[in-house]
KEKOL-712332 format. One record per residue: residue in three letters; residue number from 1; z, x, y of N, C-alpha, C, O in turn. Coordinates in steps of 0.05 Angstrom, whole numbers. Each point is the difference from the previous one (the first is absolute). Example, Ala and Ser with C-alpha at 12.3 -4.5 7.8 and 13.67 -1.06 7.14 Angstrom:
2
NODE  res    n     nup   neast  nnorth    caup  caeast  canorth     cup   ceast  cnorth     oup   oeast  onorth
NODE  ALA    1     156     264    -114       0     -18       24       0      18      24      13      21       0
NODE  SER    2     -27     -28      21       1      16       24      14     -15      22       4      10      22
This chain:
82
NODE  res    n     nup   neast  nnorth    caup  caeast  canorth     cup   ceast  cnorth     oup   oeast  onorth
NODE  UNK    1     424     230     339      -6      23      -19     -28      -1      -8     -10     -22      -8
NODE  UNK    2      -3      42       8     -29       2       -4      -7      -5     -29      16       7     -17
NODE  UNK    3     -38     -18      11      -9      -6      -23     -11      28     -17     -13      18      10
NODE  UNK    4      21     -18     -36     -12      23      -14     -26      -6      -9      -7     -24       1
NODE  UNK    5     -12      45     -11     -25      -4      -10       0     -23     -24     -19     -16       0
NODE  UNK    6      36      15     -15       3     -18      -22       5     -28      10     -10     -19     -10
NODE  UNK    7      25      19      31       4     -27       12     -26     -13      13      -7     -23      -2
NODE  UNK    8      -6      44      17     -26      -6       14     -18     -11     -26     -10     -22       2
NODE  UNK    9       6      36     -23     -17      -8      -23       6     -30      -8     -17     -18      -1
NODE  UNK   10      42      14      -5       8     -27       -5      -6     -22      18      -9     -22      -7
NODE  UNK   11      16      29      32      -7     -17       23     -30      -7       4      -8     -23       5
NODE  UNK   12      -7      43      -7     -27      -6       -1     -12     -19     -21     -19     -15       4
NODE  UNK   13      31      18     -27      -8     -15      -25       8     -30       6     -15     -19       1
NODE  UNK   14      44      19       5      10     -28        8     -17     -16      18      -8     -22      -5
NODE  UNK   15       3      36      27     -17     -12       25     -28      -3     -10     -16     -10      16
NODE  UNK   16       8      16     -40     -29      -1       -7     -19      16      16     -23      -8       1
NODE  UNK   17      32      30      13     -18      15       19     -17      18     -17     -24       3       7
NODE  UNK   18      34      12     -30     -11      14      -18       8       1     -29      22      -9      -6
NODE  UNK   19     -34      18     -10       6      -2      -30      15      24      -7      -8      16     -17
NODE  UNK   20      31     -15      31      18      22       -6      24     -14     -22       8     -24       3
NODE  UNK   21       1      40     -22      19      -8      -16      28      15      -1       5      17      17
NODE  UNK   22      11     -24     -35      26      17        1      -4      30      -4      16      17       8
NODE  UNK   23     -37     -11     -22      -6      27      -10     -22      16      15     -12      20      -8
NODE  UNK   24       9     -33      31     -23      11       20      10      25      11      23       0      10
NODE  UNK   25     -36      22     -10       7      28        6       8      -2      29     -13     -16      14
NODE  UNK   26      34      31      -2       7       2       28     -25      10      17      -4      -8      23
NODE  UNK   27     -12      27     -36     -23      12       16     -25     -16     -11     -23       9       3
NODE  UNK   28      28     -31     -16     -28     -15      -10     -18      -8      24      11      -6      22
NODE  UNK   29     -37       5     -25     -18      -8       20       1     -32       5     -10     -17     -15
NODE  UNK   30      21      12      36      -4     -30        5     -24     -11       8      -2     -25      -2
NODE  UNK   31     -18      39       9     -29     -10        4     -12      -5     -27     -13     -20      -4
NODE  UNK   32      18      38     -14     -12      -5      -29      16     -24     -11     -11     -13     -18
NODE  UNK   33      31       8      24      15     -23       -8      -6     -27      12      11     -21      -7
NODE  UNK   34     -27      23      23     -14     -24       14       7      -4      31      -5     -21      11
NODE  UNK   35      17      42       0       8      -5       30     -29       4      16     -14      20       0
NODE  UNK   36      10     -44      13     -27      -1       17       8     -11      27      24      -5       4
NODE  UNK   37     -42       1      13       7     -10       26      14     -25       5      14      -3      20
NODE  UNK   38     -18     -16     -40      12     -26       -1      29       3     -13      18     -14       7
NODE  UNK   39     -15      32     -24      26       8       -9      18      14      21      24      -3       1
NODE  UNK   40     -37      17      13      15      14       24      11     -17      19      24       2       7
NODE  UNK   41     -40     -21       2       9     -20       16      24     -16     -13      21      -3      13
NODE  UNK   42     -23      -6     -35      21     -13      -15      21      19      -1      22     -10       5
NODE  UNK   43     -20      36     -11      21      14        1      13       5      29      24       7       2
NODE  UNK   44     -38      -9      19      10       2       26      21     -25       5      24       4       7
NODE  UNK   45     -36     -27     -12      16     -22        2      27      -2     -18      21      -9       8
NODE  UNK   46     -26      17     -31      22      -2      -21      20      23       6      23      -1      -9
NODE  UNK   47     -32      20      22      20      23        6      20      -8      26      23       7       4
NODE  UNK   48     -37     -23      11      17      -9       25      19     -19     -12      23       2       7
NODE  UNK   49     -29     -21     -25      19     -20      -10      23      14     -19      23      -5       4
NODE  UNK   50     -31      23     -22      16      12      -21      16      21      14      24       1      -6
NODE  UNK   51     -35      15      23      14      28        5       7      -1      33      13      17      11
NODE  UNK   52     -24     -38       1       6      -2       28     -10      23      16      14      12      18
NODE  UNK   53     -40      -5     -25     -10      26       12     -26     -12      11     -11     -20     -11
NODE  UNK   54      -1      36      36     -25     -11       11     -20      26      -8       6      22       8
NODE  UNK   55     -27     -28     -21     -22      21       -3     -20      -3      19     -10     -21       4
NODE  UNK   56       4      43      10     -22       1       18     -26       5     -12      -1       5     -24
NODE  UNK   57     -21      -5      37     -28       9       -7       5      31      -5     -14      10     -17
NODE  UNK   58      31       6      30       0      26       -4      12       7     -25      -5      22     -11
NODE  UNK   59      20     -40       0      15       4      -24     -18      -4     -24       5      11     -21
NODE  UNK   60     -25     -27      24     -15      -6      -23     -21      18      -8     -23     -10      -1
NODE  UNK   61      27      36      -4     -17      21       -8       2       4     -31      20      -7     -14
NODE  UNK   62     -43      18       5       0       4      -31      26      20      -7      13      -4     -21
NODE  UNK   63      -5      23      36      22      16       -3      22     -15      -4      15       6     -18
NODE  UNK   64      -9     -25      33      27     -16        2      -2     -23     -28      19      -4     -14
NODE  UNK   65     -42      -6      11      -2     -18      -19      -8       7     -28      -5     -17     -17
NODE  UNK   66       4      42      14     -14      13      -25      17      -6     -25     -13      -3     -21
NODE  UNK   67      42       1      20      14       0      -23      30     -15       9       9      -1      23
NODE  UNK   68       3      -7     -45      25      -9        7      20      17      13      19      -7      14
NODE  UNK   69     -27      35     -19      18      18        9      -3       6      35      18       5      15
NODE  UNK   70     -46      -8      -8      -6       4       26       4     -26      16       5       1      24
NODE  UNK   71      -6     -21     -38       9     -28       15      30      -3       1      10     -12      19
NODE  UNK   72       4      22     -39      30       1        7       9      16      24      17      -7      17
NODE  UNK   73     -32      32     -16       2      21       22      -2     -16      29      17       1      18
NODE  UNK   74     -43     -15     -18      -2     -14       25      18     -23       5       7      -4      24
NODE  UNK   75       2     -12     -44      19     -21        3      24      16      10       9      -8      21
NODE  UNK   76       1      26     -32      25      16        8      -1       6      31      18      -6      15
NODE  UNK   77     -41      19      -9      -5      11       30       1     -26      16      14       1      20
NODE  UNK   78     -24     -23     -25       2     -25       15      29     -12       3       9     -10      20
NODE  UNK   79       4      11     -43      28      -8        3      15      16      12      20      -9      11
NODE  UNK   80     -25      35      -9      19      17       17      -4      -3      32      17       2      17
NODE  UNK   81     -45      -7     -15      -8      -2       28      10     -27      11       6       0      24
NODE  UNK   82      -5     -19     -38       6     -29        5      30      -3       5      10     -22       4
Protein backbone atom coordinates (compact mmCIF):
# COMPACT_ATOMS: atom_id res chain seq x y z
CA UNK A 1 0.00 0.00 0.00
CA UNK A 2 1.28 3.45 -0.91
CA UNK A 3 2.07 5.92 1.87
CA UNK A 4 -0.21 8.90 2.47
CA UNK A 5 1.16 12.44 2.60
CA UNK A 6 0.74 12.35 6.41
CA UNK A 7 2.74 9.12 6.58
CA UNK A 8 5.43 10.70 4.40
CA UNK A 9 5.63 13.71 6.76
CA UNK A 10 5.97 11.49 9.81
CA UNK A 11 8.55 9.30 8.06
CA UNK A 12 10.65 12.30 6.99
CA UNK A 13 10.68 13.55 10.59
CA UNK A 14 11.53 10.11 12.05
CA UNK A 15 14.40 9.71 9.61
CA UNK A 16 15.67 13.20 10.45
CA UNK A 17 15.53 14.18 6.79
CA UNK A 18 13.57 17.43 7.29
CA UNK A 19 11.79 19.18 10.13
CA UNK A 20 8.27 18.04 9.44
CA UNK A 21 5.97 17.15 12.28
CA UNK A 22 2.56 15.62 12.77
CA UNK A 23 0.82 18.83 11.70
CA UNK A 24 2.97 19.60 8.67
CA UNK A 25 0.64 20.48 5.77
CA UNK A 26 0.25 17.92 2.97
CA UNK A 27 1.19 20.68 0.53
CA UNK A 28 3.86 22.19 2.80
CA UNK A 29 7.14 23.20 1.18
CA UNK A 30 9.73 20.55 2.00
CA UNK A 31 12.53 22.79 0.74
CA UNK A 32 11.53 25.51 3.23
CA UNK A 33 11.47 22.79 5.90
CA UNK A 34 15.13 22.00 5.21
CA UNK A 35 15.23 19.63 2.24
CA UNK A 36 18.58 20.24 0.57
CA UNK A 37 20.91 18.17 -1.59
CA UNK A 38 22.29 16.19 1.36
CA UNK A 39 18.78 15.53 2.66
CA UNK A 40 17.73 14.32 -0.79
CA UNK A 41 20.53 11.75 -0.77
CA UNK A 42 19.42 10.62 2.68
CA UNK A 43 15.83 10.40 1.39
CA UNK A 44 16.90 8.19 -1.52
CA UNK A 45 18.63 5.68 0.77
CA UNK A 46 15.85 5.75 3.37
CA UNK A 47 13.14 5.29 0.72
CA UNK A 48 14.86 2.16 -0.56
CA UNK A 49 15.01 0.73 2.95
CA UNK A 50 11.54 1.75 4.14
CA UNK A 51 9.41 1.51 1.02
CA UNK A 52 11.48 -0.85 -1.18
CA UNK A 53 11.52 1.64 -4.06
CA UNK A 54 14.39 2.86 -6.20
CA UNK A 55 14.48 6.56 -6.96
CA UNK A 56 16.40 7.53 -10.08
CA UNK A 57 18.00 10.89 -10.87
CA UNK A 58 15.00 11.62 -13.10
CA UNK A 59 12.72 11.26 -10.05
CA UNK A 60 14.63 13.83 -8.02
CA UNK A 61 13.00 16.96 -9.42
CA UNK A 62 11.59 19.88 -7.49
CA UNK A 63 8.12 18.94 -8.75
CA UNK A 64 8.38 15.46 -7.19
CA UNK A 65 10.07 16.56 -3.95
CA UNK A 66 8.10 19.73 -3.32
CA UNK A 67 5.68 18.52 -0.63
CA UNK A 68 4.55 15.42 1.23
CA UNK A 69 1.69 15.16 -1.30
CA UNK A 70 3.99 15.18 -4.35
CA UNK A 71 6.44 12.81 -2.67
CA UNK A 72 3.60 10.40 -1.79
CA UNK A 73 2.48 10.47 -5.44
CA UNK A 74 6.04 9.70 -6.58
CA UNK A 75 6.32 6.81 -4.12
CA UNK A 76 2.92 5.47 -5.23
CA UNK A 77 3.99 5.51 -8.89
CA UNK A 78 7.22 3.69 -8.03
CA UNK A 79 5.41 1.08 -5.95
CA UNK A 80 2.94 0.41 -8.77
CA UNK A 81 5.74 0.12 -11.31
CA UNK A 82 7.74 -2.25 -9.13
